[in-house]
C-alpha positions in Angstrom: -14.2 -4.9 13.4 -10.9 -3.2 14.3 -8.4 -3.5 11.6 -4.6 -3.6 12.2 -2.1 -2.0 10.0 1.7 -2.6 10.4 4.4 -0.1 9.5 7.9 -1.2 10.3 9.4 1.9 8.6 7.2 5.0 8.7 8.4 8.2 7.0 7.8 11.9 7.1 6.9 13.0 3.6 8.4 16.4 2.8 6.7 17.5 -0.4 8.4 20.3 -2.2 6.4 21.9 -5.1 8.4 23.6 -7.9 7.8 24.6 -11.5 10.4 22.3 -13.0 13.3 20.3 -11.6 16.5 21.0 -13.4 19.4 18.8 -12.2 22.6 20.8 -11.4 20.8 24.2 -11.1 19.4 26.2 -8.2 15.6 25.8 -8.2 13.3 28.0 -6.2 10.5 26.1 -4.5 6.9 27.3 -4.7 5.7 25.5 -1.5 6.7 22.8 1.0 4.6 20.7 3.4 5.3 17.9 5.8 3.0 14.9 6.3 3.2 11.8 8.6 3.5 9.0 6.1 5.1 5.8 5.0 2.9 3.1 3.4 1.5 1.6 6.5 0.7 5.0 8.0 -1.0 6.1 4.8 -3.2 3.0 4.7 -4.3 3.5 8.3 -5.0 7.2 7.6 -7.2 6.4 4.6 -9.0 3.6 6.5 -9.7 6.1 9.3 -11.1 8.6 6.8 -13.5 5.8 5.6 -14.8 5.3 9.1 -12.9 2.1 9.9 -11.6 1.5 13.4 -7.8 1.1 13.1 -4.9 0.1 15.2 -1.4 1.0 13.9 1.5 -1.3 14.9 5.1 -1.2 14.1 8.1 1.1 14.9 8.6 4.9 15.2 11.6 7.0 16.0 11.4 8.8 19.3 13.1 12.0 18.1 10.4 13.2 15.7 7.3 11.3 16.7 5.1 14.4 17.3 3.9 14.8 13.7 2.7 11.2 13.7 1.0 11.5 17.1 -0.9 14.6 15.9 -2.2 12.6 12.9 -3.3 9.7 15.1 -5.0 12.0 17.5 -6.8 13.9 14.7 -8.1 10.7 13.0 -8.7 8.5 16.1 -6.0 5.9 15.0 -5.0 3.7 18.0 -1.3 4.2 18.3 0.4 0.8 19.0 3.8 1.8 17.5 6.9 0.9 19.5 9.2 3.9 20.0 12.8 3.3 19.1 15.9 5.5 19.5 16.6 7.9 16.7 14.6 9.7 14.1 12.0 8.4 11.7 13.3 8.9 8.1 12.2 11.7 5.8 11.2 11.1 2.2 11.6 14.2 0.0 9.1 14.4 -2.8 10.0 16.9 -5.5 6.7 17.7 -7.2 6.7 19.6 -10.4 3.7 21.6 -11.4 3.3 19.3 -14.5 2.7 16.4 -12.2 6.1 14.6 -12.3 7.5 13.5 -8.9 11.1 12.8 -8.0 11.6 10.9 -4.7 14.7 11.2 -2.5 14.4 8.8 0.4 16.7 9.5 3.4 17.9 7.0 5.9 16.2 6.7 9.3 16.6 4.8 12.6 18.2 1.4 12.9 16.0 -1.2 14.6 16.9 -4.3 16.6 15.4 -7.8 16.4 13.9 -7.2 19.9 11.9 -4.3 18.4 10.4 -6.6 15.7 9.6 -9.2 18.4 7.7 -6.6 20.3 5.6 -5.9 17.3 4.9 -9.7 16.9 3.9 -9.8 20.6 1.6 -6.8 20.1 -0.3 -8.8 17.4 -0.3 -12.1 19.2 -4.0 -11.9 20.0 -5.1 -11.5 16.4 -7.2 -14.5 15.4 -9.1 -16.2 12.6 -10.8 -14.0 10.1 -9.3 -10.7 11.4 -7.7 -8.4 8.9 -4.1 -7.2 9.1 -2.4 -4.9 6.5 1.4 -5.2 6.3 2.9 -2.6 4.0 6.1 -0.8 3.3 9.8 -1.3 3.7 11.9 -2.4 6.7 14.4 -0.3 8.6 18.1 -1.2 8.8 18.8 -3.8 11.5 15.9 -6.1 10.8 16.3 -9.5 9.1 15.2 -9.5 5.5 12.4 -12.0 6.3 10.9 -10.1 9.2 7.7 -9.2 7.3 7.4 -12.7 5.9 7.7 -14.2 9.4 5.0 -11.9 10.6 2.8 -12.8 7.6 3.3 -16.5 8.3 2.6 -16.2 12.0 -0.7 -14.3 11.4 -1.8 -16.5 8.5 -1.1 -19.6 10.7 -3.7 -18.3 13.2 -6.2 -17.8 10.4 -5.9 -14.0 10.0 -6.4 -12.5 6.6 -3.2 -10.6 5.8 -3.0 -8.0 3.0 0.6 -7.5 2.0 2.0 -4.6 0.0 5.7 -5.2 0.0 8.6 -5.0 -2.4 12.1 -6.3 -3.1 13.4 -9.1 -0.9 10.5 -8.7 1.6 8.0 -9.5 -1.2 10.2 -12.4 -2.4 10.3 -13.9 1.0 6.5 -13.6 1.4 5.8 -15.1 -2.0 8.1 -18.0 -1.2 6.1 -19.0 1.9 4.4 -22.4 1.8 0.6 -22.8 1.4 -1.1 -22.1 4.7 1.4 -19.3 5.5 0.7 -17.1 2.5 -1.1 -13.8 2.8 -4.7 -13.5 1.8 -4.0 -10.7 -0.6 -1.0 -9.1 -2.2 -0.6 -5.9 -4.3 2.5 -6.0 -6.4 3.1 -3.6 -9.4 4.1 -4.9 -12.8 7.8 -4.7 -12.2 7.6 -6.5 -8.9 5.5 -9.3 -10.5 8.0 -9.6 -13.3 10.8 -9.9 -10.7 9.0 -12.7 -9.0 8.3 -14.5 -12.3 11.9 -14.0 -13.4 10.9 -12.7 -16.8 9.7 -9.5 -18.6 6.0 -9.5 -19.6 6.2 -8.4 -23.2 2.6 -9.3 -23.6 -0.2 -8.4 -21.2 -1.4 -12.1 -21.2 1.9 -13.0 -19.5 1.1 -10.7 -16.6 -2.4 -12.2 -16.3 -0.9 -15.7 -16.2 1.6 -14.7 -13.5 -1.2 -13.3 -11.3 -3.3 -16.4 -11.8 -0.3 -18.5 -10.8 -0.1 -16.7 -7.5 -3.8 -17.4 -6.9 -3.2 -21.1 -7.8 -0.5 -21.2 -5.1 -3.0 -20.2 -2.5 -3.2 -16.4 -2.4 -6.9 -15.5 -2.4 -6.6 -12.1 -4.1 -3.8 -10.7 -6.3 -4.1 -7.0 -7.3 -1.5 -5.8 -9.8 -0.9 -2.0 -10.2 -1.0 -1.1 -13.9 -0.2 2.7 -13.8 -2.7 4.7 -15.9 -4.5 1.4 -16.7 -5.6 1.2 -13.0 -5.1 -2.3 -11.6 -5.8 -6.0 -12.3 -7.9 -7.9 -9.7 -7.5 -11.7 -9.8 -9.1 -14.3 -7.5 -10.6 -17.7 -7.8 -13.9 -16.0 -8.6 -12.7 -14.1 -11.7 -10.3 -11.6 -13.1 -11.0 -7.9 -13.7 -9.3 -4.7 -14.8 -10.5 -1.4 -13.4 -9.2 2.1 -14.0 -10.1 5.4 -12.3 -13.0 7.2 -13.9 -10.9 10.3 -14.1 -7.2 11.2 -13.6 -6.5 14.2 -11.3 -3.4 16.4 -11.6 -1.2 17.0 -8.7 0.4 14.7 -6.1 0.0 11.0 -6.6 1.8 10.3 -3.3 -0.2 7.7 -1.3 -2.6 6.7 -4.1 -1.3 3.1 -4.1 -1.7 3.1 -0.4 -5.3 4.4 -0.7 -6.0 1.5 -3.0 -4.6 -1.0 -0.4 -7.0 0.7 2.1 -9.9 0.2 -0.3 -9.0 -3.5 -0.8 -8.9 -4.0 3.0 -12.1 -2.1 3.5 -13.9 -4.2 0.8 -12.6 -7.4 2.4 -13.9 -6.3 5.8 -17.3 -5.7 4.2 -17.3 -9.0 2.4 -17.7 -7.5 -1.1 -17.6 -9.5 -4.2 -14.7 -9.1 -6.7 -16.5 -6.5 -8.9 -17.5 -4.3 -6.0 -14.1 -4.7 -4.4 -12.4 -3.5 -7.6 -14.8 -0.5 -7.7 -14.1 0.5 -4.1 -10.3 0.0 -4.3 -10.2 2.1 -7.5 -12.4 4.8 -6.0 -10.1 5.1 -3.0 -7.1 5.5 -5.3 -8.9 8.0 -7.5 -10.2 9.9 -4.4 -6.6 10.3 -3.2 -5.3 11.6 -6.5 -4.4 15.3 -6.3 -4.9 15.5 -2.6 -2.0 16.6 -0.4 -1.2 13.9 2.3 -2.9 10.6 2.7 -6.5 11.8 3.0 -9.7 10.7 1.3 -12.7 12.8 0.2 -16.1 12.4 2.0 -18.0 9.1 1.7 -20.5 10.6 -0.9 -17.6 11.4 -3.3 -16.1 8.0 -2.8 -19.4 6.3 -3.5 -19.8 8.4 -6.7 -16.3 7.5 -7.9 -17.0 3.8 -7.2 -20.3 4.0 -9.2 -18.4 5.5 -12.1 -15.7 2.7 -12.3 -16.4 0.2 -15.1 -14.5 -3.0 -14.4 -14.0 -5.2 -17.5 -12.8 -8.9 -17.8 -9.1 -9.0 -17.5 -8.8 -11.1 -20.6 -10.4 -8.3 -22.6 -7.7 -5.8 -21.3 -5.0 -8.4 -22.0 -6.1 -8.8 -25.6 -6.3 -5.1 -26.3 -3.6 -3.5 -28.7 -0.3 -2.7 -27.0 1.8 -5.1 -25.1 3.0 -2.9 -22.2 1.5 -0.1 -20.1 
């Protein structure tokens, strides 16, 4: 099965490594690297590493497309991105040797509604049961509900959509009626709190909010929990899983690797426990690696075997209200 990923707003990740960021002072960098990125590109890259056939749809600036085209050629990703005038944005990641990262996201190209419609047309043949991952932000020029309209169009044809969005784009998706909702979503705690309209002072409140989304018709809700890993909630159960080890270094793309793991597990029809293991293993495998790349399959399998999911209610009842 070929999986489709959608990235309306890719980015070049410029990672600058330094000992310590001191605002207001001149800081000497230890190293710098540039990677083709953005959430949708990262997901496609990780899926390709895992042996999945991938098409990447969306938009890309003409002025600096070469770094993306090199990645796609190297990993065998089918390039379906529409070229638009201007340059794709650059996200500057200031990575301190202690592991802290400061992000500075620069503006990029401005898109037109005709560009979005071309992406819709490119996905018009996606049918029932097929998987589409829609992740990341939208560029200037697109309507706030562009991603939500694409989710609804695909879900209306029976496709299984995995959505990793934020802000108004996520709000628009979660406001869709039953039948137009995505198959899976992956908000973080703050995003879920924003949707619920309240702060989760107790872990149980987070669990209740995730279950409420499942009750609305979203088959799988995965909530990022920071160092606690993630919560995995579906009609079949609710689990919490954390990486078996935490690596030092860059965490850029780890959440996108988890989305790739979720999509990969859905493609293989895995049960919730095995899905949680694979998604967590993908995220753990990415930790500490430069760029959106996964380790070999044997290492991913070993990481998945070491993950120990537990009932989410056990995690929710543990001491400490917030993570």
